[in-house]
DRENLO-431159 format. One record per residue (C-alpha): x, y, z; residue number from 1. Coordinates in steps of 0.02 Angstrom, whole numbers, plus 50000, padded with zeros to 5 digits. Example, Ala and Ser with C-alpha at 12.3 -4.5 7.8 and 13.67 -1.06 7.14 Angstrom:
@u:50615 | v:49775 | w:50390 | num:1
@u:50684 | v:49947 | w:50357 | num:2
END
This chain:
@u:47259 | v:50009 | w:47069 | num:1
@u:47180 | v:50092 | w:46918 | num:2
@u:47028 | v:49998 | w:46848 | num:3
@u:47061 | v:49888 | w:46696 | num:4
@u:47003 | v:49957 | w:46530 | num:5
@u:46868 | v:49850 | w:46448 | num:6
@u:46865 | v:49828 | w:46260 | num:7
@u:46693 | v:49906 | w:46249 | num:8
@u:46748 | v:50060 | w:46345 | num:9
@u:46904 | v:50078 | w:46240 | num:10
@u:46808 | v:50063 | w:46076 | num:11
@u:46680 | v:50191 | w:46130 | num:12
@u:46818 | v:50314 | w:46169 | num:13
@u:46901 | v:50281 | w:46002 | num:14
@u:46739 | v:50319 | w:45911 | num:15
@u:46718 | v:50480 | w:46009 | num:16
@u:46897 | v:50531 | w:45972 | num:17
@u:46878 | v:50489 | w:45788 | num:18
@u:46725 | v:50599 | w:45776 | num:19
@u:46829 | v:50746 | w:45837 | num:20
@u:46977 | v:50709 | w:45723 | num:21
@u:47153 | v:50651 | w:45768 | num:22
@u:47301 | v:50551 | w:45708 | num:23
@u:47456 | v:50589 | w:45607 | num:24
@u:47372 | v:50702 | w:45477 | num:25
@u:47302 | v:50813 | w:45613 | num:26
@u:47475 | v:50820 | w:45696 | num:27
@u:47544 | v:50905 | w:45540 | num:28
@u:47396 | v:51023 | w:45529 | num:29
@u:47405 | v:51073 | w:45711 | num:30
@u:47590 | v:51113 | w:45713 | num:31
@u:47583 | v:51213 | w:45552 | num:32
@u:47444 | v:51320 | w:45625 | num:33
@u:47545 | v:51358 | w:45781 | num:34
@u:47454 | v:51240 | w:45900 | num:35
@u:47552 | v:51142 | w:46029 | num:36
@u:47610 | v:50966 | w:45996 | num:37
@u:47502 | v:50842 | w:46093 | num:38
@u:47618 | v:50724 | w:46186 | num:39
@u:47575 | v:50575 | w:46295 | num:40
@u:47717 | v:50509 | w:46405 | num:41
@u:47703 | v:50347 | w:46501 | num:42
@u:47816 | v:50352 | w:46654 | num:43
@u:47858 | v:50494 | w:46770 | num:44
@u:48038 | v:50494 | w:46709 | num:45
@u:48005 | v:50510 | w:46522 | num:46
@u:47867 | v:50636 | w:46558 | num:47
@u:47996 | v:50743 | w:46648 | num:48
@u:48116 | v:50726 | w:46502 | num:49
@u:47979 | v:50772 | w:46378 | num:50
@u:47931 | v:50922 | w:46484 | num:51
@u:48110 | v:50987 | w:46483 | num:52
@u:48134 | v:50960 | w:46296 | num:53
@u:47963 | v:51018 | w:46240 | num:54
@u:47940 | v:51166 | w:46356 | num:55
@u:47790 | v:51272 | w:46313 | num:56
@u:47781 | v:51201 | w:46136 | num:57
@u:47697 | v:51040 | w:46192 | num:58
@u:47537 | v:50993 | w:46280 | num:59
@u:47591 | v:50850 | w:46392 | num:60
@u:47486 | v:50710 | w:46467 | num:61
@u:47577 | v:50599 | w:46592 | num:62
@u:47495 | v:50428 | w:46612 | num:63
@u:47580 | v:50364 | w:46770 | num:64
@u:47566 | v:50467 | w:46928 | num:65
@u:47706 | v:50477 | w:47057 | num:66
@u:47731 | v:50321 | w:47165 | num:67
@u:47634 | v:50210 | w:47043 | num:68
@u:47723 | v:50049 | w:46990 | num:69
@u:47751 | v:50056 | w:46800 | num:70
@u:47777 | v:49868 | w:46783 | num:71
@u:47595 | v:49817 | w:46805 | num:72
@u:47499 | v:49976 | w:46772 | num:73
@u:47322 | v:49961 | w:46704 | num:74
@u:47272 | v:50106 | w:46590 | num:75
@u:47112 | v:50200 | w:46627 | num:76
@u:46980 | v:50254 | w:46499 | num:77
@u:47051 | v:50431 | w:46514 | num:78
@u:47222 | v:50362 | w:46464 | num:79
@u:47146 | v:50281 | w:46309 | num:80
@u:47063 | v:50444 | w:46262 | num:81
@u:47227 | v:50540 | w:46283 | num:82
@u:47315 | v:50415 | w:46171 | num:83
@u:47180 | v:50430 | w:46038 | num:84
@u:47209 | v:50616 | w:46015 | num:85
@u:47398 | v:50620 | w:46038 | num:86
@u:47526 | v:50670 | w:45905 | num:87
@u:47672 | v:50585 | w:45993 | num:88
@u:47681 | v:50448 | w:46125 | num:89
@u:47841 | v:50433 | w:46227 | num:90
@u:47882 | v:50270 | w:46315 | num:91
@u:48031 | v:50219 | w:46421 | num:92
@u:48047 | v:50052 | w:46332 | num:93
@u:48142 | v:49889 | w:46367 | num:94
@u:47976 | v:49804 | w:46407 | num:95
@u:47938 | v:49915 | w:46556 | num:96
@u:47767 | v:49964 | w:46489 | num:97
@u:47700 | v:49792 | w:46443 | num:98
@u:47524 | v:49863 | w:46449 | num:99
@u:47554 | v:50002 | w:46321 | num:100
@u:47537 | v:49909 | w:46155 | num:101
@u:47360 | v:49851 | w:46194 | num:102
@u:47311 | v:50025 | w:46254 | num:103
@u:47380 | v:50106 | w:46095 | num:104
@u:47291 | v:49978 | w:45987 | num:105
@u:47126 | v:50007 | w:46078 | num:106
@u:47142 | v:50195 | w:46061 | num:107
@u:47166 | v:50197 | w:45872 | num:108
@u:47322 | v:50306 | w:45891 | num:109
@u:47410 | v:50338 | w:45724 | num:110
@u:47546 | v:50461 | w:45773 | num:111
@u:47730 | v:50432 | w:45817 | num:112
@u:47785 | v:50319 | w:45960 | num:113
@u:47955 | v:50361 | w:46034 | num:114
@u:48052 | v:50222 | w:46118 | num:115
@u:48168 | v:50324 | w:46229 | num:116
@u:48281 | v:50173 | w:46257 | num:117
@u:48339 | v:50175 | w:46076 | num:118
@u:48529 | v:50187 | w:46075 | num:119
@u:48552 | v:50143 | w:46259 | num:120
@u:48671 | v:49999 | w:46298 | num:121
@u:48566 | v:49879 | w:46400 | num:122
@u:48613 | v:49773 | w:46549 | num:123
@u:48559 | v:49591 | w:46550 | num:124
@u:48382 | v:49556 | w:46609 | num:125
@u:48328 | v:49444 | w:46752 | num:126
@u:48212 | v:49302 | w:46705 | num:127
@u:48080 | v:49281 | w:46570 | num:128
@u:47994 | v:49449 | w:46597 | num:129
@u:48159 | v:49543 | w:46580 | num:130
@u:48230 | v:49445 | w:46433 | num:131
@u:48245 | v:49607 | w:46334 | num:132
@u:48358 | v:49685 | w:46466 | num:133
@u:48354 | v:49784 | w:46628 | num:134
@u:48223 | v:49922 | w:46599 | num:135
@u:48285 | v:50044 | w:46733 | num:136
@u:48396 | v:50137 | w:46610 | num:137
@u:48367 | v:50313 | w:46678 | num:138
@u:48474 | v:50285 | w:46833 | num:139
@u:48628 | v:50329 | w:46730 | num:140
@u:48625 | v:50514 | w:46679 | num:141
@u:48721 | v:50469 | w:46520 | num:142
@u:48574 | v:50359 | w:46472 | num:143
@u:48458 | v:50502 | w:46513 | num:144
@u:48552 | v:50606 | w:46384 | num:145
@u:48515 | v:50475 | w:46252 | num:146
@u:48333 | v:50466 | w:46303 | num:147
@u:48308 | v:50654 | w:46293 | num:148
@u:48394 | v:50658 | w:46123 | num:149
@u:48274 | v:50524 | w:46060 | num:150
@u:48128 | v:50627 | w:46123 | num:151
@u:48193 | v:50788 | w:46045 | num:152
@u:48217 | v:50703 | w:45876 | num:153
@u:48037 | v:50643 | w:45877 | num:154
@u:47971 | v:50815 | w:45925 | num:155
@u:48072 | v:50897 | w:45786 | num:156
@u:48004 | v:50773 | w:45659 | num:157
@u:47825 | v:50799 | w:45714 | num:158
@u:47843 | v:50989 | w:45727 | num:159
@u:47985 | v:51052 | w:45616 | num:160
@u:47936 | v:51234 | w:45642 | num:161
@u:47989 | v:51224 | w:45825 | num:162
@u:48152 | v:51130 | w:45794 | num:163
@u:48259 | v:51273 | w:45860 | num:164
@u:48160 | v:51279 | w:46022 | num:165
@u:48178 | v:51093 | w:46050 | num:166
@u:48364 | v:51098 | w:46011 | num:167
@u:48393 | v:51244 | w:46131 | num:168
@u:48297 | v:51155 | w:46269 | num:169
@u:48390 | v:50993 | w:46237 | num:170
@u:48559 | v:51079 | w:46246 | num:171
@u:48516 | v:51164 | w:46411 | num:172
@u:48453 | v:51003 | w:46490 | num:173
@u:48600 | v:50901 | w:46426 | num:174
@u:48715 | v:51022 | w:46517 | num:175
@u:48619 | v:50992 | w:46678 | num:176
@u:48633 | v:50803 | w:46655 | num:177
@u:48822 | v:50816 | w:46632 | num:178
@u:48837 | v:50921 | w:46790 | num:179
@u:48732 | v:50793 | w:46884 | num:180
@u:48842 | v:50651 | w:46822 | num:181
@u:49000 | v:50740 | w:46879 | num:182
@u:48924 | v:50783 | w:47048 | num:183
@u:48866 | v:50604 | w:47082 | num:184
@u:49038 | v:50534 | w:47039 | num:185
@u:49120 | v:50655 | w:47160 | num:186
@u:49000 | v:50608 | w:47299 | num:187
@u:49025 | v:50421 | w:47276 | num:188
@u:49214 | v:50444 | w:47275 | num:189
@u:49198 | v:50505 | w:47455 | num:190
@u:49139 | v:50332 | w:47511 | num:191
@u:49280 | v:50212 | w:47561 | num:192
@u:49298 | v:50082 | w:47423 | num:193
@u:49265 | v:49938 | w:47544 | num:194
@u:49098 | v:50014 | w:47593 | num:195
@u:49027 | v:50040 | w:47418 | num:196
@u:48903 | v:49897 | w:47433 | num:197
@u:48715 | v:49906 | w:47412 | num:198
@u:48565 | v:49801 | w:47461 | num:199
@u:48405 | v:49871 | w:47387 | num:200
@u:48220 | v:49833 | w:47392 | num:201
@u:48220 | v:49768 | w:47213 | num:202
@u:48346 | v:49759 | w:47073 | num:203
@u:48318 | v:49933 | w:47001 | num:204
@u:48485 | v:50020 | w:47019 | num:205
@u:48603 | v:49918 | w:46910 | num:206
@u:48641 | v:50059 | w:46788 | num:207
@u:48681 | v:50175 | w:46933 | num:208
@u:48794 | v:50047 | w:47015 | num:209
@u:48886 | v:50011 | w:46852 | num:210
@u:48911 | v:50196 | w:46814 | num:211
@u:48980 | v:50242 | w:46985 | num:212
@u:49069 | v:50078 | w:47026 | num:213
@u:48969 | v:50016 | w:47174 | num:214
@u:48943 | v:49831 | w:47214 | num:215
@u:48771 | v:49752 | w:47215 | num:216
@u:48755 | v:49628 | w:47358 | num:217
@u:48573 | v:49582 | w:47333 | num:218
@u:48391 | v:49638 | w:47334 | num:219
@u:48244 | v:49594 | w:47444 | num:220
@u:48139 | v:49560 | w:47289 | num:221
@u:48253 | v:49454 | w:47176 | num:222
@u:48191 | v:49531 | w:47015 | num:223
@u:48170 | v:49694 | w:46919 | num:224
@u:47982 | v:49670 | w:46942 | num:225
@u:47913 | v:49735 | w:47108 | num:226
@u:47770 | v:49608 | w:47102 | num:227
@u:47888 | v:49458 | w:47106 | num:228
@u:47856 | v:49329 | w:47243 | num:229
@u:47973 | v:49328 | w:47393 | num:230
@u:48061 | v:49169 | w:47446 | num:231
@u:48094 | v:49135 | w:47630 | num:232
@u:48254 | v:49044 | w:47581 | num:233
@u:48315 | v:49190 | w:47476 | num:234
@u:48284 | v:49312 | w:47619 | num:235
@u:48380 | v:49201 | w:47740 | num:236
@u:48523 | v:49191 | w:47616 | num:237
@u:48520 | v:49380 | w:47594 | num:238
@u:48536 | v:49407 | w:47782 | num:239
@u:48687 | v:49291 | w:47785 | num:240
@u:48764 | v:49381 | w:47637 | num:241
@u:48740 | v:49552 | w:47720 | num:242
@u:48831 | v:49492 | w:47874 | num:243
@u:48968 | v:49409 | w:47773 | num:244
@u:49005 | v:49560 | w:47662 | num:245
@u:48989 | v:49693 | w:47796 | num:246
@u:48854 | v:49793 | w:47709 | num:247
@u:48816 | v:49949 | w:47810 | num:248
@u:48636 | v:49983 | w:47758 | num:249
@u:48483 | v:49918 | w:47668 | num:250
@u:48394 | v:50038 | w:47551 | num:251
@u:48207 | v:50027 | w:47529 | num:252
@u:48109 | v:50134 | w:47405 | num:253
@u:47986 | v:50273 | w:47433 | num:254
@u:47851 | v:50187 | w:47328 | num:255
@u:47867 | v:50014 | w:47408 | num:256
@u:47814 | v:49949 | w:47580 | num:257
@u:47967 | v:49948 | w:47695 | num:258
@u:47909 | v:49809 | w:47812 | num:259
@u:48015 | v:49668 | w:47738 | num:260
@u:48169 | v:49778 | w:47724 | num:261
@u:48152 | v:49828 | w:47906 | num:262
@u:48134 | v:49646 | w:47960 | num:263
@u:48292 | v:49598 | w:47865 | num:264
@u:48384 | v:49746 | w:47938 | num:265
@u:48342 | v:49688 | w:48114 | num:266
@u:48400 | v:49511 | w:48077 | num:267
@u:48561 | v:49570 | w:47995 | num:268
@u:48595 | v:49705 | w:48123 | num:269
@u:48609 | v:49849 | w:47997 | num:270
@u:48511 | v:50009 | w:47975 | num:271
@u:48373 | v:50026 | w:47847 | num:272
@u:48337 | v:50179 | w:47742 | num:273
@u:48149 | v:50172 | w:47718 | num:274
@u:47994 | v:50279 | w:47703 | num:275
@u:47960 | v:50435 | w:47601 | num:276
@u:48141 | v:50493 | w:47614 | num:277
@u:48218 | v:50331 | w:47551 | num:278
@u:48268 | v:50295 | w:47370 | num:279
@u:48164 | v:50335 | w:47218 | num:280
@u:48177 | v:50184 | w:47103 | num:281
@u:48037 | v:50154 | w:46977 | num:282
@u:47952 | v:50321 | w:46994 | num:283
@u:47980 | v:50503 | w:47034 | num:284
@u:47901 | v:50575 | w:47189 | num:285
@u:47753 | v:50693 | w:47200 | num:286
@u:47767 | v:50881 | w:47180 | num:287
@u:47860 | v:50956 | w:47327 | num:288
@u:47951 | v:50794 | w:47371 | num:289
@u:48139 | v:50765 | w:47363 | num:290
@u:48114 | v:50667 | w:47202 | num:291
@u:47990 | v:50776 | w:47109 | num:292
@u:48102 | v:50789 | w:46954 | num:293
@u:48233 | v:50675 | w:46879 | num:294
@u:48376 | v:50788 | w:46931 | num:295
@u:48309 | v:50802 | w:47109 | num:296
@u:48280 | v:50615 | w:47119 | num:297
@u:48458 | v:50568 | w:47073 | num:298
@u:48533 | v:50699 | w:47188 | num:299
@u:48422 | v:50638 | w:47331 | num:300
@u:48463 | v:50454 | w:47300 | num:301
@u:48648 | v:50493 | w:47298 | num:302
@u:48639 | v:50593 | w:47459 | num:303
@u:48546 | v:50452 | w:47547 | num:304
@u:48669 | v:50320 | w:47486 | num:305
@u:48824 | v:50420 | w:47527 | num:306
@u:48763 | v:50472 | w:47700 | num:307
@u:48719 | v:50293 | w:47747 | num:308
@u:48876 | v:50210 | w:47678 | num:309
@u:48996 | v:50337 | w:47750 | num:310
@u:48919 | v:50298 | w:47920 | num:311
END
């Protein structure tokens, strides 16, 4: 896990950044002189969206690396420094980045913060930490369209001279998201209705299930948060529910240990999709993996689900 940022370290970085200039006034100066918009994106997903919308007109810093849990991330001093000199900060929102506000405050950032969840219809949360709603909004490509539009609007406001570039990039990417949505729906339709049931490692795929009309039987971790404590009783109940409903497979995630999922699979007598080629939930995969981009991730997840449930 990344070392925790101390207040002293954060303040020293802020002073260094201030000496070099930064903030909202410099954002206007930099864009008018033809320099690239400095963008900091939190998660792998919103970084990918920002990259597609901004193209070569932004200088992008991505805080979270692939396969890093965004729920309990601890920003590094380098993250604080990047925030201090940024023009725009893009976050996924819905409480996913609980650590961000303190990091932004420590950095002295004075630019624009984009909440990419603005305008998304949220599912109900699970417990006190998710009282604002289910944060895994990107698993519905129609939500991804809203998120990319939010990002494009912020870029256009911060850099009006490149508005046409951002609009062109947004239009092209929106078309890809629509094609993805249509493709996923067609793939899911090939699964017999009675077999459209999922058990996942944690409750991260609700928007996907709602969009494509699959049934959620349960999760190994009974929360949106991957750090939630496991209950022996809940696992026993989940095994019974799997047997009762006739679930064909359990889906682990590429970024989470598969040991518990495999144990439940053995008890329930069903196969387990685990390891690097299983589902991508909270994070994209590394470069060269099946989930290196948002579009690749959703296509991969769909292929894994359809293959397993069709038997």
